[in-house]
N, C-alpha and C positions, 0 to 999 in steps of 0.2 A: 263575414257575418252580416245579416240584414241590418240596414242603417237604423231602423226603428228599434230593433232589439238592442243594438249597441248603445243608442241614446238612453234607453230605459235602464240599462245596466250602469250607466255612468251618472245619471242625473242626481243621485244622492251620494255619490262617492266623493269624499273630500280630497282625494288625490288629484282630481281634475279642477284646476283653478287657473291662475296665471303663471304657474311654474312649469318649466320644461327644461330638461327631460323629466318625465314623470317619476322615474327612479334613477338614482345615480349610476347604476350599472347599465342603464339603457344605452349609454354612449361608450361603454368599455371597448367595443370593437373598433372605435374610431380614434382611439388614443394614439398619439405620436409623441416623439421626443422633441424638445426645443420650444422655441417661441413662435408665435404667429408672425406671418410675413405681412408687412404693411407697404411693400415696395410700390404697389400700384394705387395707394390711397393718397390722393391729394388733400382731402379734407377729412378730418375725424374729430372726435372729442376726447378730452382727458377727464379722468376721475381720480381723486386722491382719497384713500380710505384711512381715517384716523380712528383706531379701534378702542378708544378710551372713553369711559363714562364715569360720572360720579355715582350713579345707581344703575344696577343691572336689572332691567325689566324682564319679567318672566316670559313675555310674549316675543321677545326679540330673537330673530333667526340669524342675525349677522354675527361675525366674529367681533367680540368686544371683551374688554377687561376693565377692572377698576383702574382709575388713573394711577400710573406708576410715578416714581420720583422724577425730579427734573432731569437727571442725567439720562435716564432711560427714554424719556420723551425726546430729548435732544438727539440721542443716538438713532431713534426710530426715524425722525425727520431727516437726519443726515443720510440714512439709507435710501429714503425716498428721493431725496435730492440727487443722489448718485445714480439711481435708476433712471430718473428723468433725463439727466445729462447724457447717459448712454443712448437712450432712445432718440433724443434730438440730434445727437451726433450721427446716428445711423440714418435718420430721416430728416435732414435739415430743411427741406423745402415744404414741409406740411403746413397747412392752415388749420386753425381750430374753429369748429362750429359750436363748441360748448366746452364748459369746464366746471364740473361740480366737485365740491369738497364735502364729503359726508363721513358717516361712521356707523356706530359710535357717535361721539360728540366732539367735533373739532374744537369747539370753544371750551372744552374741559381742559385743554392745555393751559399751563400757567402763562402768565403775561409774556415772559421772555420767549418761551417756545412758540406761543401763538404769533408773536412778531416774526419769528423764524419761518413759520408756515406761510405767512403773507409775503415774506421775502422770496420764498421758493416760487409762489404763484406769480409774483411780479417778474421774476427772472424768466419764467416761461413766456410771459406775454411780451416781454422785450425782444425775444428771439424769434417769435413766429408771427405770421399774419393771422388775422381772424376774419370770419365772414361777417356780412352786414347785419345778420340777426344774432350775432354772438351775445349771449346773456348769461354770464357766470352766476353761480349760486353757491351758498354755503349753509350747512345745517348747524343748528344751535339749540340750546335750551334756555329757558328764562333764567334758570339758576346760575348758568355759567357765563353769560354775556356780561361784560363790564363796559364802562364808558370808553376805556382805552381800546378794548378789542373792537368795539363798534367803529371807533375812529380809524383803526387800522384796516378794517374791512372796507370802509368808504374810500380811504386813501388808495387802496389797491384797485379800486374801480369795480368792485363787486356790488351789483345793484339789487340783488335778491337774497333774502335770508329766509330759510325755512325752519320754523320752530315747531317742535313736537309738543302738542298737548296730549293727544291720544284719548284722554278722558279728563274732564274737569271735576268729576264727582269723587269725593273722598273715599267712599267705600270701594269703588271700582279701582281706584289707584292702589289702595291697600291690598286688595286681592291680587294685584299684578305687580307688586313691588315697585310701584311708580310714585314719584313725588312731583307735585306741581305747586307753585306759589298761588296766592289768592289772585283774584281778578284785578285788584288794584295794582299789584306788582306787575302783572302782565301788561296792563295798559301803560304803566310807567316805562316799561322796556320798549314797547312799540313807539311811544313818543320819542324816546332817545334814538331809536333806529331812524325814524324819519328826520330827526333834527340833524343827524350827521350826514344825511344825503342819500341814504339807501332808499330806493324808490318802491320796492315791492316786498311785502311780507306774505309768506304762505304759512298757514297753520295746518298741521296734520291732526286728523282725528281717526280713531279706530272704532270699529263695531264688531260685535261677536266676542268681546272680552269676557272673561270669567266674572260672574256677578253683575254684569251689565243688563239693565232692563230698558224697555222703550222709554220709560220716564227719564232714565239717566241720559239717553240719547237726546231727548228734548231739552234737558238742562244744558247739554253741550251747545245746543243751538242758541240758547240765551247768551252764552259766553261769546259765541261768534257774533251775535248781533251787537253786543257791547264793544267788542274789539274791532270789528269791521275790517279785517285784513283784505288785501287785494285778491288773494287766492286761498282756497281751502282744498285739501286733498283728503279723500276718504280711503282708509285701508281696512279691508276685511281680514280678520284673524285667519291666517293660513295654518291651521292646526297640524296638518300633515307634515309641514316643514319642521315642526317642533317635537315630533314623535309623542304627541299627546292626544288624548281623546277629544274629538270635536265637541265643543261646549254648546254649540247652537246648530239647529237644523237649518237646512237650506231655506225653508219657509220663514224661519225666524230671522235669518240673515237678510232675506229679502224685505221683510217688514222694517227692519232697522234701516236699511238703505233707503227704502221708499220714504220713510219718515224724514231722514236727513235730506234727501233730495228735495222734497216738497218745501221744507223749511228754508233751504239755501236758495231755491228759486224765488220764494216769497221775499227773501232778503235782497234780491236783485242780482244774484250770481247767475252765470250762464253755464249750461252744460246740457248734454243730451242725457236722457234716462239710460243708465248703464255705464256712464262715464264716471271715473273716480276723481277727476280734476274739475274744479269749479273756479270761475274767474269773473272779475268785474270788467275785464278787457278781453273781448272775444278773440282778438288777434293773437294773444299769447297762449291760448288754449289751457291756461292754468299751469303751465310747465316752464321750467328753465329750458334754454336752447339745447343743452345736453340731452334732456329727457325728450324734448320734441323730436330731435333727430334720431334718437335711439328707439323710441316707442312707435313713432308714426312713419318715419322714413327708413328705419332699420339701417342706419349708417354706422360705420365702424367707430370703435372707441377703444381707448387704451387705459387700463386701470393700474394704479400704482399703490403699493402698500400691501399689507397683510391681507390675504384672501381675496383681493380685488379681482373682478371679472373683466375680461377684455374680449372684443370681437373684431375680426377682420372679415373680408368677403369669403375667406376660406374656412373659418371655424371659430371656436370659442375656447378661451383658456381661463384658468383660475390660478392665482398666485399661491405661493407657499402659505399655509395656514387655513386653507379652505376646509380641509378635513379635520381641523382641530389640532391639538397637541399641547405640550407643556408651555405654559405662559412664559416662563423664564427663558426657555430655549428659543421660542418664536420671536421674542422681543430682542434677542441677542444677535439676530441675523444682521449682516451688513448689506444685504440686498434681498429683495423679494421678487425673484423671477417666477415665471410660470412653472407651476408644479404639475398641473394637469392640463394638457393641451389636446384638443380634439379637432382633427381635420374632418369636417362634416360634409356628407353628400347634400345635394341641393334640397332634397325633401326634408332633411333634418333642419336645415337652416330655415326653410319655410315654416316648419312646425314651431321653431323658436320664435320667429317673427309673429305668427298668429297668437301664440301664448302671451307674448309681451304686449301686443296691441290690444289684448283683451282688457287691460287696464283702461284703455281709451274707449272700449266698447265698439270698436270699428277697425277694420283693416282695409288698406287701399289695394285695389286690383293691380294697378301699375307696379306697385312695390312687390306684390306677390308674384307677378309675372317675372320681374327682374330677378328676384331671389331664387325662384323655382326654375327659371330658364325655359319655361313653357307657359302656355296659356292656362291660367289657373281655372277659369270657368269651364274650359273644355275638359280638363282632367278631373275636376270635382263637380261635374254637372249634377250627378245624382244627389250628392250631399247638399248642394245649393238648392236644388228643387225640393228636397225634404224640408229644409229649414224655411223656405218660402211658403210651402204648402201648409205648414203648421204654424206659421206666424212667428217663428223664432227670430228671423232676421228680415231685413229689407235689402234690396239690391238696386243700385242706380248705376250710372255710367262710370262712377269712380270708386265706389266702396261697397262693402258688405257691412251692415250695421246691426247690432243686436237690438231687439225690441224689448219693451217691458216684459212681455210674456217670456221671451227667450232668456232675459237676464236672470230670472228666478233660478235657472239651471245653466248659467253662462258657461261653466266649465265643461259640461257635457256638449253644449252647442259648439263651442270653438274646437273642442277636441275631435269633432267629426272630421275636421280638415287635417288631422294628423294621420289619416287612414293609410297613406302610402309610406309611413315612416316605420317600416319593419315591425318589430315585436309589439310596439304600442297598439297595433291593430288587434292584438289578441286579448286586450283587457275587456 
């Protein structure tokens, strides 16, 4: 299909964002049995998924449940500990470049089980080497952190906490089954975080939420100005992942992002237009080291727990629970192995890399060449020329970067580089 016609077909299609594969069945032909092989991986990252929350937000696309009782929490953590033990026994010489603990809400665990989680984390760190830029991170909410949990985080050596605000406006929260404390409570939590020795706080915001207006987005920026975290991450509502009608047009989403971007730059944060991570320290790019290496360098990672994703140089896998299921049955597992493993051809890995890097608004040519096993610019010269001619991207010696004009339809722009990936070409 003609590149321009392909772009026009995709520019208003919610399917095209930072998700890949476009549809679950697109990888069906690549499915294999067993686990991914990390035999040739000297350095990778770990991720632990804690699927428990006090409140279940309407917009969340991840596997999560209301917090179960203490015994189920403990059993779930024991399963993760066992899976990590098996992995480290199989690959005893690995080094970690990142380690994120997310969910769900890891801090929704009760005090005893949260201490167990930190025990698991510290046990890993005692056994493996870490890279010079290793910067672990944990997700939390203002309602579930306690003084003791913050102390345990600091004692474990975790220096970054990511807190979800999503929206600070009451009516937006109510529309989306979200609950946040008032700004005074938020500030009190941040003061406690810094007091125990945690050095970085990231705050998550979302745009495109049901009932959210530009005025609401501006109010969120007033909260950011008051709290002044080191990092801010913006997430667009990906309605296609939730099987719901898109609530905002591409133009409306662009307006929201542009408003947020200008406000954050005015507040002293650093980012390129089209990037979703903002920081006061340009060297960290607004990311934990796990996300830096995953998003920018496309380095391997291993996920532990219900529905967690993993990637090796050969493919991608998803643990038990990714496709849903009965809560009682899923939480009764004594191990969470890969349920869906895909051995991917290089063009599919390239497409996955480009989709993930779209969060950052840029992908690196050297990484694309490595993943693809060929010269990216030579193979995609027509697509690159189209994007440059229309002002959708820029090109320098190292990277292809989205422009403000291109970001309005970033999903369509980045998806042009999926062209070689089989059936995706037919959309």
